[in-house]
Backbone of each chain as nested JSON, in Angstrom:
{
  "chains": [
    {"id": "A", "residues": [
      {"number": 1, "name": "MET", "atoms": {"N": [0.891, -1.154, 0.0], "CA": [0.0, 0.0, 0.0], "C": [0.934, 1.21, 0.0]}},
      {"number": 2, "name": "LEU", "atoms": {"N": [0.687, 2.118, -0.954], "CA": [1.587, 3.265, -1.085], "C": [1.456, 4.108, 0.185]}},
      {"number": 3, "name": "LYS", "atoms": {"N": [2.601, 4.48, 0.757], "CA": [2.539, 5.297, 1.98], "C": [1.992, 6.665, 1.579]}},
      {"number": 4, "name": "GLU", "atoms": {"N": [0.968, 7.098, 2.295], "CA": [0.305, 8.37, 1.921], "C": [1.336, 9.488, 2.072]}},
      {"number": 5, "name": "LYS", "atoms": {"N": [1.47, 10.332, 1.04], "CA": [2.504, 11.37, 1.069], "C": [2.197, 12.302, 2.24]}},
      {"number": 6, "name": "HIS", "atoms": {"N": [3.252, 12.736, 2.904], "CA": [3.078, 13.577, 4.079], "C": [2.523, 14.921, 3.634]}},
      {"number": 7, "name": "ASN", "atoms": {"N": [1.33, 15.283, 4.138], "CA": [0.704, 16.539, 3.723], "C": [0.986, 17.594, 4.777]}},
      {"number": 8, "name": "PRO", "atoms": {"N": [1.927, 18.513, 4.501], "CA": [2.337, 19.451, 5.549], "C": [1.219, 20.4, 5.948]}},
      {"number": 9, "name": "PHE", "atoms": {"N": [0.177, 20.509, 5.104], "CA": [-0.885, 21.455, 5.458], "C": [-1.821, 20.827, 6.475]}},
      {"number": 10, "name": "LYS", "atoms": {"N": [-1.972, 19.488, 6.402], "CA": [-2.916, 18.884, 7.341], "C": [-2.196, 18.528, 8.629]}},
      {"number": 11, "name": "ASP", "atoms": {"N": [-1.198, 17.62, 8.514], "CA": [-0.552, 17.257, 9.789], "C": [0.685, 18.14, 9.953]}},
      {"number": 12, "name": "GLN", "atoms": {"N": [0.522, 19.128, 10.832], "CA": [1.565, 20.159, 10.929], "C": [2.55, 19.835, 12.034]}},
      {"number": 13, "name": "TYR", "atoms": {"N": [2.291, 18.76, 12.787], "CA": [3.192, 18.464, 13.9], "C": [4.43, 17.746, 13.401]}},
      {"number": 14, "name": "ARG", "atoms": {"N": [5.569, 18.125, 13.947], "CA": [6.827, 17.412, 13.691], "C": [7.3, 16.888, 15.037]}},
      {"number": 15, "name": "VAL", "atoms": {"N": [7.839, 15.71, 15.014], "CA": [8.3, 15.094, 16.265], "C": [9.78, 14.795, 16.128]}},
      {"number": 16, "name": "TRP", "atoms": {"N": [10.535, 15.05, 17.178], "CA": [11.926, 14.578, 17.152], "C": [12.285, 14.072, 18.526]}},
      {"number": 17, "name": "TYR", "atoms": {"N": [13.287, 13.22, 18.548], "CA": [13.616, 12.513, 19.794], "C": [15.038, 12.884, 20.2]}},
      {"number": 18, "name": "PRO", "atoms": {"N": [15.217, 13.706, 21.229], "CA": [16.576, 14.037, 21.673], "C": [17.33, 12.764, 22.053]}},
      {"number": 19, "name": "TYR", "atoms": {"N": [18.646, 12.851, 22.012], "CA": [19.448, 11.659, 22.292], "C": [19.111, 11.142, 23.692]}},
      {"number": 20, "name": "HIS", "atoms": {"N": [18.926, 9.805, 23.78], "CA": [18.605, 9.212, 25.086], "C": [19.739, 8.26, 25.437]}},
      {"number": 21, "name": "SER", "atoms": {"N": [20.548, 8.652, 26.471], "CA": [21.73, 7.836, 26.78], "C": [21.288, 6.557, 27.472]}},
      {"number": 22, "name": "PRO", "atoms": {"N": [21.951, 5.462, 27.223], "CA": [21.588, 4.209, 27.904], "C": [21.683, 4.334, 29.408]}},
      {"number": 23, "name": "ASP", "atoms": {"N": [22.539, 5.285, 29.889], "CA": [22.665, 5.41, 31.354], "C": [21.585, 6.328, 31.92]}},
      {"number": 24, "name": "ASP", "atoms": {"N": [20.738, 6.83, 31.051], "CA": [19.762, 7.818, 31.551], "C": [18.597, 7.052, 32.189]}},
      {"number": 25, "name": "PRO", "atoms": {"N": [18.382, 7.211, 33.522], "CA": [17.298, 6.458, 34.176], "C": [15.917, 6.932, 33.729]}},
      {"number": 26, "name": "CYS", "atoms": {"N": [15.834, 8.18, 33.291], "CA": [14.494, 8.675, 32.965], "C": [14.082, 8.147, 31.597]}},
      {"number": 27, "name": "PRO", "atoms": {"N": [12.765, 8.109, 31.37], "CA": [12.285, 7.656, 30.046], "C": [12.707, 8.663, 28.972]}},
      {"number": 28, "name": "PRO", "atoms": {"N": [12.836, 8.233, 27.706], "CA": [13.262, 9.165, 26.646], "C": [12.246, 10.286, 26.463]}},
      {"number": 29, "name": "ILE", "atoms": {"N": [12.783, 11.46, 26.111], "CA": [11.916, 12.648, 25.934], "C": [11.433, 12.66, 24.491]}},
      {"number": 30, "name": "VAL", "atoms": {"N": [10.158, 13.107, 24.301], "CA": [9.638, 13.266, 22.936], "C": [9.349, 14.743, 22.74]}},
      {"number": 31, "name": "ARG", "atoms": {"N": [9.931, 15.325, 21.702], "CA": [9.686, 16.761, 21.463], "C": [8.771, 16.924, 20.266]}},
      {"number": 32, "name": "GLN", "atoms": {"N": [7.778, 17.809, 20.409], "CA": [6.868, 18.069, 19.28], "C": [6.841, 19.551, 18.993]}},
      {"number": 33, "name": "TYR", "atoms": {"N": [6.735, 19.9, 17.719], "CA": [6.536, 21.321, 17.393], "C": [5.703, 21.396, 16.126]}},
      {"number": 34, "name": "VAL", "atoms": {"N": [5.135, 22.597, 15.904], "CA": [4.222, 22.778, 14.767], "C": [4.927, 23.615, 13.706]}},
      {"number": 35, "name": "VAL", "atoms": {"N": [4.856, 23.176, 12.448], "CA": [5.339, 24.026, 11.351], "C": [4.092, 24.575, 10.662]}},
      {"number": 36, "name": "PRO", "atoms": {"N": [3.814, 25.883, 10.791], "CA": [2.556, 26.403, 10.227], "C": [2.529, 26.292, 8.714]}},
      {"number": 37, "name": "PRO", "atoms": {"N": [1.313, 26.15, 8.163], "CA": [1.196, 25.905, 6.718], "C": [1.742, 27.024, 5.857]}},
      {"number": 38, "name": "ASN", "atoms": {"N": [1.819, 28.252, 6.398], "CA": [2.259, 29.3, 5.477], "C": [3.724, 29.139, 5.098]}},
      {"number": 39, "name": "GLN", "atoms": {"N": [4.434, 28.277, 5.84], "CA": [5.837, 28.056, 5.455], "C": [5.915, 27.296, 4.135]}},
      {"number": 40, "name": "TYR", "atoms": {"N": [4.828, 26.579, 3.813], "CA": [4.89, 25.733, 2.626], "C": [4.232, 26.394, 1.425]}},
      {"number": 41, "name": "LEU", "atoms": {"N": [3.701, 27.591, 1.632], "CA": [2.929, 28.165, 0.532], "C": [3.707, 29.235, -0.216]}},
      {"number": 42, "name": "GLY", "atoms": {"N": [4.631, 29.89, 0.476], "CA": [5.355, 30.956, -0.239], "C": [4.378, 32.056, -0.599]}},
      {"number": 43, "name": "PHE", "atoms": {"N": [4.523, 32.615, -1.826], "CA": [3.657, 33.741, -2.18], "C": [2.249, 33.203, -2.406]}},
      {"number": 44, "name": "GLN", "atoms": {"N": [1.272, 33.815, -1.746], "CA": [-0.086, 33.268, -1.753], "C": [-0.704, 33.424, -3.136]}},
      {"number": 45, "name": "PRO", "atoms": {"N": [-1.167, 32.319, -3.774], "CA": [-1.795, 32.452, -5.088], "C": [-3.169, 33.104, -4.934]}},
      {"number": 46, "name": "PRO", "atoms": {"N": [-3.67, 33.778, -5.952], "CA": [-5.004, 34.392, -5.836], "C": [-6.104, 33.344, -5.876]}},
      {"number": 47, "name": "ASN", "atoms": {"N": [-7.302, 33.769, -5.478], "CA": [-8.516, 32.94, -5.584], "C": [-8.375, 31.608, -4.885]}},
      {"number": 48, "name": "LEU", "atoms": {"N": [-7.825, 31.643, -3.689], "CA": [-7.826, 30.404, -2.901], "C": [-9.233, 30.201, -2.324]}},
      {"number": 49, "name": "PRO", "atoms": {"N": [-9.631, 28.961, -2.038], "CA": [-10.964, 28.763, -1.416], "C": [-11.009, 29.468, -0.062]}},
      {"number": 50, "name": "GLN", "atoms": {"N": [-12.217, 29.973, 0.291], "CA": [-12.33, 30.749, 1.529], "C": [-13.364, 30.128, 2.441]}},
      {"number": 51, "name": "TYR", "atoms": {"N": [-13.249, 30.421, 3.725], "CA": [-14.295, 30.059, 4.684], "C": [-15.438, 31.054, 4.562]}},
      {"number": 52, "name": "SER", "atoms": {"N": [-16.602, 30.679, 5.155], "CA": [-17.666, 31.692, 5.307], "C": [-17.201, 32.655, 6.393]}},
      {"number": 53, "name": "LYS", "atoms": {"N": [-17.821, 33.843, 6.465], "CA": [-17.284, 34.836, 7.409], "C": [-17.477, 34.369, 8.842]}},
      {"number": 54, "name": "GLN", "atoms": {"N": [-18.567, 33.624, 9.102], "CA": [-18.753, 33.147, 10.48], "C": [-17.598, 32.21, 10.838]}},
      {"number": 55, "name": "GLU", "atoms": {"N": [-17.341, 31.271, 9.91], "CA": [-16.308, 30.275, 10.198], "C": [-14.94, 30.94, 10.251]}},
      {"number": 56, "name": "ALA", "atoms": {"N": [-14.731, 31.933, 9.372], "CA": [-13.416, 32.575, 9.335], "C": [-13.117, 33.209, 10.674]}},
      {"number": 57, "name": "LEU", "atoms": {"N": [-14.138, 33.838, 11.283], "CA": [-13.892, 34.481, 12.568], "C": [-13.522, 33.438, 13.613]}},
      {"number": 58, "name": "MET", "atoms": {"N": [-14.215, 32.285, 13.562], "CA": [-13.942, 31.268, 14.582], "C": [-12.605, 30.599, 14.327]}},
      {"number": 59, "name": "LYS", "atoms": {"N": [-12.241, 30.431, 13.056], "CA": [-11.019, 29.699, 12.771], "C": [-9.794, 30.611, 12.754]}},
      {"number": 60, "name": "GLY", "atoms": {"N": [-10.045, 31.907, 12.69], "CA": [-8.901, 32.793, 12.776], "C": [-8.202, 33.042, 11.46]}},
      {"number": 61, "name": "THR", "atoms": {"N": [-8.791, 32.504, 10.356], "CA": [-8.187, 32.81, 9.055], "C": [-9.268, 32.708, 7.99]}},
      {"number": 62, "name": "LEU", "atoms": {"N": [-9.082, 33.437, 6.897], "CA": [-10.106, 33.458, 5.859], "C": [-9.926, 32.269, 4.92]}},
      {"number": 63, "name": "TRP", "atoms": {"N": [-8.689, 31.751, 4.808], "CA": [-8.4, 30.689, 3.851], "C": [-8.107, 29.395, 4.594]}},
      {"number": 64, "name": "PRO", "atoms": {"N": [-8.839, 28.304, 4.266], "CA": [-8.627, 27.046, 4.989], "C": [-7.186, 26.551, 4.917]}},
      {"number": 65, "name": "ILE", "atoms": {"N": [-6.462, 26.938, 3.856], "CA": [-5.11, 26.396, 3.704], "C": [-4.203, 26.873, 4.834]}},
      {"number": 66, "name": "PHE", "atoms": {"N": [-4.545, 28.012, 5.434], "CA": [-3.68, 28.56, 6.484], "C": [-4.119, 28.152, 7.878]}},
      {"number": 67, "name": "PHE", "atoms": {"N": [-5.17, 27.321, 7.948], "CA": [-5.711, 27.024, 9.268], "C": [-4.711, 26.194, 10.065]}},
      {"number": 68, "name": "SER", "atoms": {"N": [-4.3, 26.711, 11.224], "CA": [-3.319, 25.98, 12.021], "C": [-3.773, 26.027, 13.473]}},
      {"number": 69, "name": "PRO", "atoms": {"N": [-4.559, 25.055, 13.917], "CA": [-5.208, 25.154, 15.231], "C": [-4.234, 25.031, 16.386]}},
      {"number": 70, "name": "TYR", "atoms": {"N": [-3.016, 24.485, 16.122], "CA": [-2.042, 24.338, 17.2], "C": [-2.666, 23.641, 18.406]}},
      {"number": 71, "name": "PRO", "atoms": {"N": [-3.195, 22.419, 18.173], "CA": [-3.926, 21.752, 19.275], "C": [-2.958, 21.423, 20.407]}},
      {"number": 72, "name": "PRO", "atoms": {"N": [-3.441, 21.336, 21.636], "CA": [-2.549, 20.98, 22.755], "C": [-2.009, 19.58, 22.53]}},
      {"number": 73, "name": "LYS", "atoms": {"N": [-0.826, 19.308, 23.08], "CA": [-0.187, 18.002, 22.839], "C": [-1.063, 16.932, 23.452]}},
      {"number": 74, "name": "LYS", "atoms": {"N": [-1.091, 15.767, 22.78], "CA": [-1.941, 14.686, 23.277], "C": [-1.33, 14.222, 24.591]}},
      {"number": 75, "name": "ARG", "atoms": {"N": [-2.171, 14.198, 25.666], "CA": [-1.607, 13.826, 26.974], "C": [-1.426, 12.32, 27.059]}},
      {"number": 76, "name": "GLY", "atoms": {"N": [-1.958, 11.592, 26.109], "CA": [-2.012, 10.147, 26.249], "C": [-0.622, 9.53, 26.361]}},
      {"number": 77, "name": "LYS", "atoms": {"N": [0.399, 10.142, 25.612], "CA": [1.707, 9.439, 25.533], "C": [2.3, 9.351, 26.94]}},
      {"number": 78, "name": "LYS", "atoms": {"N": [2.801, 8.165, 27.33], "CA": [3.326, 7.964, 28.697], "C": [4.525, 8.872, 28.917]}},
      {"number": 79, "name": "HIS", "atoms": {"N": [5.541, 8.684, 28.077], "CA": [6.793, 9.372, 28.428], "C": [6.844, 10.72, 27.737]}},
      {"number": 80, "name": "GLU", "atoms": {"N": [5.721, 11.384, 27.747], "CA": [5.721, 12.75, 27.187], "C": [6.315, 13.702, 28.221]}},
      {"number": 81, "name": "SER", "atoms": {"N": [7.346, 14.464, 27.853], "CA": [7.949, 15.334, 28.902], "C": [7.054, 16.528, 29.093]}}
    ]},
    {"id": "B", "residues": [
      {"number": 1, "name": "MET", "atoms": {"N": [-31.433, 36.818, 27.722], "CA": [-31.101, 38.236, 27.871], "C": [-31.85, 39.01, 26.789]}},
      {"number": 2, "name": "SER", "atoms": {"N": [-32.158, 40.213, 27.077], "CA": [-33.012, 40.962, 26.151], "C": [-32.179, 41.511, 24.995]}},
      {"number": 3, "name": "HIS", "atoms": {"N": [-30.853, 41.341, 25.071], "CA": [-30.03, 42.039, 24.076], "C": [-29.649, 41.109, 22.932]}},
      {"number": 4, "name": "GLU", "atoms": {"N": [-30.519, 40.105, 22.675], "CA": [-30.099, 39.131, 21.662], "C": [-29.831, 39.796, 20.317]}},
      {"number": 5, "name": "LYS", "atoms": {"N": [-30.792, 40.629, 19.91], "CA": [-30.657, 41.252, 18.572], "C": [-29.385, 42.095, 18.522]}},
      {"number": 6, "name": "GLN", "atoms": {"N": [-29.165, 42.819, 19.654], "CA": [-27.992, 43.702, 19.68], "C": [-26.717, 42.88, 19.574]}},
      {"number": 7, "name": "LYS", "atoms": {"N": [-26.682, 41.768, 20.324], "CA": [-25.481, 40.931, 20.294], "C": [-25.295, 40.318, 18.919]}},
      {"number": 8, "name": "ALA", "atoms": {"N": [-26.408, 39.934, 18.283], "CA": [-26.297, 39.324, 16.956], "C": [-25.707, 40.331, 15.975]}},
      {"number": 9, "name": "LEU", "atoms": {"N": [-26.167, 41.566, 16.066], "CA": [-25.651, 42.618, 15.18], "C": [-24.156, 42.816, 15.427]}},
      {"number": 10, "name": "LEU", "atoms": {"N": [-23.783, 42.853, 16.713], "CA": [-22.371, 43.076, 17.023], "C": [-21.53, 41.923, 16.508]}},
      {"number": 11, "name": "ARG", "atoms": {"N": [-22.071, 40.707, 16.637], "CA": [-21.315, 39.545, 16.171], "C": [-21.132, 39.623, 14.659]}},
      {"number": 12, "name": "ASN", "atoms": {"N": [-22.207, 40.001, 13.98], "CA": [-22.134, 40.12, 12.528], "C": [-21.097, 41.164, 12.134]}},
      {"number": 13, "name": "LEU", "atoms": {"N": [-21.112, 42.266, 12.869], "CA": [-20.145, 43.329, 12.585], "C": [-18.73, 42.807, 12.797]}},
      {"number": 14, "name": "GLN", "atoms": {"N": [-18.565, 42.008, 13.839], "CA": [-17.242, 41.46, 14.148], "C": [-16.766, 40.555, 13.018]}},
      {"number": 15, "name": "GLU", "atoms": {"N": [-17.684, 39.744, 12.493], "CA": [-17.306, 38.815, 11.438], "C": [-16.874, 39.575, 10.185]}},
      {"number": 16, "name": "VAL", "atoms": {"N": [-17.672, 40.583, 9.828], "CA": [-17.35, 41.342, 8.623], "C": [-16.03, 42.076, 8.831]}},
      {"number": 17, "name": "ASP", "atoms": {"N": [-15.816, 42.582, 10.042], "CA": [-14.551, 43.274, 10.306], "C": [-13.378, 42.342, 10.121]}},
      {"number": 18, "name": "PHE", "atoms": {"N": [-13.542, 41.092, 10.577], "CA": [-12.415, 40.162, 10.464], "C": [-12.098, 39.884, 9.002]}},
      {"number": 19, "name": "VAL", "atoms": {"N": [-13.145, 39.688, 8.207], "CA": [-12.91, 39.435, 6.784], "C": [-12.201, 40.642, 6.169]}},
      {"number": 20, "name": "LEU", "atoms": {"N": [-12.607, 41.831, 6.6], "CA": [-11.978, 43.042, 6.043], "C": [-10.512, 43.123, 6.441]}},
      {"number": 21, "name": "VAL", "atoms": {"N": [-10.212, 42.73, 7.668], "CA": [-8.801, 42.749, 8.095], "C": [-7.991, 41.802, 7.219]}},
      {"number": 22, "name": "GLU", "atoms": {"N": [-8.533, 40.586, 7.039], "CA": [-7.795, 39.605, 6.241], "C": [-7.588, 40.114, 4.821]}},
      {"number": 23, "name": "LEU", "atoms": {"N": [-8.638, 40.689, 4.252], "CA": [-8.525, 41.147, 2.868], "C": [-7.582, 42.337, 2.758]}},
      {"number": 24, "name": "THR", "atoms": {"N": [-7.587, 43.182, 3.797], "CA": [-6.663, 44.332, 3.754], "C": [-5.232, 43.832, 3.686]}},
      {"number": 25, "name": "LEU", "atoms": {"N": [-4.91, 42.871, 4.567], "CA": [-3.538, 42.354, 4.575], "C": [-3.223, 41.68, 3.251]}},
      {"number": 26, "name": "TYR", "atoms": {"N": [-4.239, 40.975, 2.703], "CA": [-4.011, 40.283, 1.431], "C": [-3.766, 41.306, 0.322]}},
      {"number": 27, "name": "LEU", "atoms": {"N": [-4.546, 42.372, 0.325], "CA": [-4.414, 43.365, -0.749], "C": [-3.121, 44.164, -0.624]}},
      {"number": 28, "name": "ASP", "atoms": {"N": [-2.549, 44.188, 0.578], "CA": [-1.253, 44.87, 0.698], "C": [-0.225, 44.219, -0.214]}},
      {"number": 29, "name": "THR", "atoms": {"N": [-0.303, 42.894, -0.31], "CA": [0.724, 42.2, -1.108], "C": [0.197, 41.806, -2.482]}},
      {"number": 30, "name": "HIS", "atoms": {"N": [-1.129, 41.91, -2.691], "CA": [-1.67, 41.53, -3.996], "C": [-2.545, 42.668, -4.526]}},
      {"number": 31, "name": "PRO", "atoms": {"N": [-1.949, 43.821, -4.833], "CA": [-2.804, 44.957, -5.191], "C": [-3.574, 44.747, -6.483]}},
      {"number": 32, "name": "ASP", "atoms": {"N": [-3.122, 43.791, -7.305], "CA": [-3.748, 43.669, -8.627], "C": [-4.857, 42.614, -8.645]}},
      {"number": 33, "name": "ASP", "atoms": {"N": [-5.222, 42.08, -7.471], "CA": [-6.182, 40.986, -7.461], "C": [-7.6, 41.568, -7.467]}},
      {"number": 34, "name": "HIS", "atoms": {"N": [-8.211, 41.653, -8.635], "CA": [-9.505, 42.341, -8.727], "C": [-10.586, 41.591, -7.958]}},
      {"number": 35, "name": "GLU", "atoms": {"N": [-10.456, 40.265, -7.94], "CA": [-11.429, 39.473, -7.188], "C": [-11.474, 39.934, -5.734]}},
      {"number": 36, "name": "ALA", "atoms": {"N": [-10.285, 40.071, -5.162], "CA": [-10.221, 40.454, -3.744], "C": [-10.697, 41.887, -3.559]}},
      {"number": 37, "name": "ILE", "atoms": {"N": [-10.393, 42.739, -4.529], "CA": [-10.827, 44.137, -4.4], "C": [-12.343, 44.198, -4.389]}},
      {"number": 38, "name": "ASN", "atoms": {"N": [-12.965, 43.433, -5.289], "CA": [-14.439, 43.449, -5.308], "C": [-14.991, 42.938, -3.996]}},
      {"number": 39, "name": "GLN", "atoms": {"N": [-14.387, 41.861, -3.494], "CA": [-14.885, 41.309, -2.234], "C": [-14.698, 42.314, -1.107]}},
      {"number": 40, "name": "TYR", "atoms": {"N": [-13.547, 42.999, -1.144], "CA": [-13.268, 43.984, -0.098], "C": [-14.311, 45.101, -0.125]}},
      {"number": 41, "name": "ASN", "atoms": {"N": [-14.586, 45.606, -1.311], "CA": [-15.549, 46.714, -1.405], "C": [-16.946, 46.259, -1.001]}},
      {"number": 42, "name": "GLN", "atoms": {"N": [-17.27, 45.033, -1.408], "CA": [-18.6, 44.537, -1.049], "C": [-18.713, 44.393, 0.463]}},
      {"number": 43, "name": "CYS", "atoms": {"N": [-17.635, 43.881, 1.095], "CA": [-17.661, 43.706, 2.549], "C": [-17.743, 45.054, 3.252]}},
      {"number": 44, "name": "SER", "atoms": {"N": [-17.062, 46.055, 2.715], "CA": [-17.107, 47.341, 3.422], "C": [-18.486, 47.952, 3.276]}},
      {"number": 45, "name": "LEU", "atoms": {"N": [-19.141, 47.725, 2.129], "CA": [-20.525, 48.21, 1.997], "C": [-21.409, 47.515, 3.016]}},
      {"number": 46, "name": "GLU", "atoms": {"N": [-21.196, 46.192, 3.119], "CA": [-21.997, 45.423, 4.071], "C": [-21.775, 45.945, 5.487]}},
      {"number": 47, "name": "ARG", "atoms": {"N": [-20.505, 46.241, 5.794], "CA": [-20.193, 46.74, 7.136], "C": [-20.923, 48.051, 7.392]}},
      {"number": 48, "name": "GLU", "atoms": {"N": [-20.943, 48.904, 6.387], "CA": [-21.633, 50.19, 6.549], "C": [-23.093, 49.961, 6.914]}},
      {"number": 49, "name": "GLY", "atoms": {"N": [-23.717, 48.982, 6.222], "CA": [-25.125, 48.696, 6.502], "C": [-25.329, 48.249, 7.928]}},
      {"number": 50, "name": "ILE", "atoms": {"N": [-24.496, 47.317, 8.353], "CA": [-24.65, 46.789, 9.716], "C": [-24.434, 47.891, 10.739]}},
      {"number": 51, "name": "LEU", "atoms": {"N": [-23.398, 48.71, 10.487], "CA": [-23.063, 49.762, 11.448], "C": [-24.207, 50.762, 11.579]}},
      {"number": 52, "name": "SER", "atoms": {"N": [-24.749, 51.159, 10.407], "CA": [-25.811, 52.173, 10.495], "C": [-27.029, 51.571, 11.19]}},
      {"number": 53, "name": "GLU", "atoms": {"N": [-27.301, 50.296, 10.894], "CA": [-28.449, 49.679, 11.555], "C": [-28.239, 49.654, 13.061]}},
      {"number": 54, "name": "TYR", "atoms": {"N": [-27.018, 49.282, 13.476], "CA": [-26.753, 49.191, 14.911], "C": [-26.843, 50.566, 15.571]}},
      {"number": 55, "name": "GLU", "atoms": {"N": [-26.215, 51.534, 14.953], "CA": [-26.139, 52.847, 15.6], "C": [-27.5, 53.525, 15.642]}},
      {"number": 56, "name": "GLU", "atoms": {"N": [-28.306, 53.221, 14.65], "CA": [-29.634, 53.831, 14.651], "C": [-30.424, 53.315, 15.853]}},
      {"number": 57, "name": "LYS", "atoms": {"N": [-30.212, 52.022, 16.16], "CA": [-31.017, 51.438, 17.242], "C": [-30.367, 51.644, 18.603]}},
      {"number": 58, "name": "TYR", "atoms": {"N": [-29.044, 51.467, 18.681], "CA": [-28.452, 51.34, 20.012], "C": [-27.464, 52.438, 20.342]}},
      {"number": 59, "name": "GLY", "atoms": {"N": [-27.278, 53.378, 19.445], "CA": [-26.376, 54.463, 19.8], "C": [-25.015, 54.302, 19.14]}},
      {"number": 60, "name": "PRO", "atoms": {"N": [-24.181, 55.319, 19.303], "CA": [-22.895, 55.35, 18.593], "C": [-21.957, 54.261, 19.077]}},
      {"number": 61, "name": "LEU", "atoms": {"N": [-21.106, 53.811, 18.161], "CA": [-20.103, 52.801, 18.515], "C": [-18.722, 53.425, 18.601]}},
      {"number": 62, "name": "MET", "atoms": {"N": [-18.54, 54.535, 17.87], "CA": [-17.188, 55.089, 17.835], "C": [-17.252, 56.582, 18.109]}},
      {"number": 63, "name": "HIS", "atoms": {"N": [-16.052, 57.122, 18.432], "CA": [-15.969, 58.55, 18.713], "C": [-15.302, 59.271, 17.543]}},
      {"number": 64, "name": "PHE", "atoms": {"N": [-14.945, 60.517, 17.838], "CA": [-14.116, 61.338, 16.952], "C": [-14.655, 61.398, 15.527]}},
      {"number": 65, "name": "GLY", "atoms": {"N": [-16.005, 61.492, 15.432], "CA": [-16.569, 61.729, 14.117], "C": [-16.873, 60.477, 13.336]}},
      {"number": 66, "name": "HIS", "atoms": {"N": [-16.524, 59.317, 13.877], "CA": [-16.815, 58.099, 13.121], "C": [-18.25, 57.661, 13.32]}},
      {"number": 67, "name": "SER", "atoms": {"N": [-18.907, 58.202, 14.366], "CA": [-20.317, 57.85, 14.591], "C": [-21.064, 59.114, 14.973]}},
      {"number": 68, "name": "PHE", "atoms": {"N": [-22.374, 59.11, 14.626], "CA": [-23.184, 60.236, 15.083], "C": [-23.499, 60.042, 16.557]}},
      {"number": 69, "name": "ASN", "atoms": {"N": [-23.469, 61.156, 17.288], "CA": [-23.852, 61.06, 18.689], "C": [-25.27, 61.584, 18.824]}},
      {"number": 70, "name": "ARG", "atoms": {"N": [-25.875, 61.355, 20.006], "CA": [-27.234, 61.87, 20.224], "C": [-27.491, 61.887, 21.719]}},
      {"number": 71, "name": "TYR", "atoms": {"N": [-28.595, 62.527, 22.079], "CA": [-28.998, 62.49, 23.491], "C": [-30.502, 62.354, 23.542]}},
      {"number": 72, "name": "PRO", "atoms": {"N": [-31.141, 61.512, 24.257], "CA": [-30.528, 60.471, 25.126], "C": [-29.938, 59.341, 24.297]}},
      {"number": 73, "name": "CYS", "atoms": {"N": [-29.478, 58.325, 24.99], "CA": [-28.821, 57.137, 24.425], "C": [-27.594, 57.521, 23.611]}},
      {"number": 74, "name": "GLY", "atoms": {"N": [-26.869, 58.536, 24.056], "CA": [-25.599, 58.809, 23.373], "C": [-24.499, 57.998, 24.02]}},
      {"number": 75, "name": "TRP", "atoms": {"N": [-23.215, 58.396, 23.73], "CA": [-22.147, 57.581, 24.309], "C": [-21.911, 57.936, 25.773]}},
      {"number": 76, "name": "SER", "atoms": {"N": [-22.6, 59.001, 26.251], "CA": [-22.346, 59.344, 27.656], "C": [-23.089, 58.37, 28.567]}},
      {"number": 77, "name": "GLU", "atoms": {"N": [-24.062, 57.637, 28.017], "CA": [-24.786, 56.686, 28.897], "C": [-24.44, 55.264, 28.472]}},
      {"number": 78, "name": "GLY", "atoms": {"N": [-24.609, 54.322, 29.403], "CA": [-24.362, 52.918, 29.1], "C": [-25.542, 52.329, 28.371]}},
      {"number": 79, "name": "PRO", "atoms": {"N": [-25.677, 50.997, 28.212], "CA": [-24.523, 50.136, 28.443], "C": [-23.571, 50.171, 27.242]}},
      {"number": 80, "name": "TRP", "atoms": {"N": [-22.299, 50.07, 27.522], "CA": [-21.299, 49.973, 26.449], "C": [-21.455, 48.625, 25.772]}},
      {"number": 81, "name": "PRO", "atoms": {"N": [-21.006, 48.533, 24.517], "CA": [-21.169, 47.254, 23.813], "C": [-20.625, 46.064, 24.596]}},
      {"number": 82, "name": "TRP", "atoms": {"N": [-19.561, 46.315, 25.417], "CA": [-19.019, 45.155, 26.135], "C": [-19.741, 44.921, 27.452]}},
      {"number": 83, "name": "GLU", "atoms": {"N": [-20.795, 45.795, 27.717], "CA": [-21.46, 45.623, 29.002], "C": [-22.802, 44.934, 28.852]}},
      {"number": 84, "name": "ILE", "atoms": {"N": [-23.219, 44.746, 27.602], "CA": [-24.561, 44.172, 27.493], "C": [-24.53, 42.682, 27.771]}}
    ]}
  ]
}
């Protein structure tokens, strides 16, 4: 099954794992950060699809391509620092 | 609360204002985009309508000549838009 190409506009989270020494008693740390979609768009093309004005106010942007909710980190992961 | 209509008008005004802010920033970098210019002008007309409707019913929203004042129900009396 072809691995779905990473869509930077939808899944904006990047994860990296700092070095975890074998002598380190603590569980390994997981670092997450968000790369906002405007980094991938460059100069904005005209006539992009838009939200309705009600939705735009709630979402904080007029164009869905720029929507970056920055959701809080999922608390579920055990060794989340 | 009795101020439903007033709050709805204010919310509508807020939404149109946000679209205008976005379009203003967009037009700063895309001055030649006629589509956006038309949308911007249409939104500002719409804003004018909402503003006049609100001010006619509930009093001025802005000072320094941006809104007509009156007495009674001028800006010297409450409730302020954030107090309703």
